[in-house]
C-alpha positions, -999 to +999 in steps of 0.1 A: -058-425-505-027-404-511-034-367-513-017-339-532-001-328-502+011-363-492+026-366-527+045-333-524+060-343-490+069-377-504+086-360-534+104-338-509+117-366-489+129-384-521+146-351-533+164-348-498+176-383-499+190-379-535+207-346-527+221-352-493+231-389-500+242-384-534+219-411-547+207-412-584+174-399-594+164-434-608+174-452-576+154-429-555+124-429-578+122-467-573+119-464-534+085-475-523+069-477-487+089-509-479+123-498-492+148-501-462+168-470-452+188-469-422+210-499-420+204-509-456+218-478-474+255-475-469+251-437-476+226-433-448+249-438-418+246-422-385+266-391-395+243-386-427+210-389-407+215-354-391+220-340-426+190-356-440+168-346-412+180-309-412+172-306-449+138-322-443+132-295-417+144-267-440+126-277-470+093-286-454+094-259-427+090-283-399+107-289-365+120-324-358+127-328-321+155-349-309+132-373-290+111-380-321+141-395-340+144-432-337+151-463-356+114-469-365+111-434-382+142-442-403+136-478-410+120-475-445+111-449-469+074-453-460+081-445-422+102-417-430+076-401-454+048-408-431+066-391-402+073-361-424+037-359-436+026-360-400+049-331-390+036-311-419+000-314-408+008-305-373 
């Protein structure tokens, strides 16, 4: 079950992807848990990852440690959203 908290975090992650990567609202709205991100979105290259993660930190009031960043957490929208939800709950 997705809680209101989880929905808010997911919405924030969508907004960050839209704003930082310059994606359309319509495109980001279609993202589901299985939507591939890193390696599949040309806009999300290694340079953009830092901007996305920094913006997620700022908007959610969390800290993402360097050793937490890996290909798995950036593989899909669902993986990134789950990671962010877990950090907010910490």
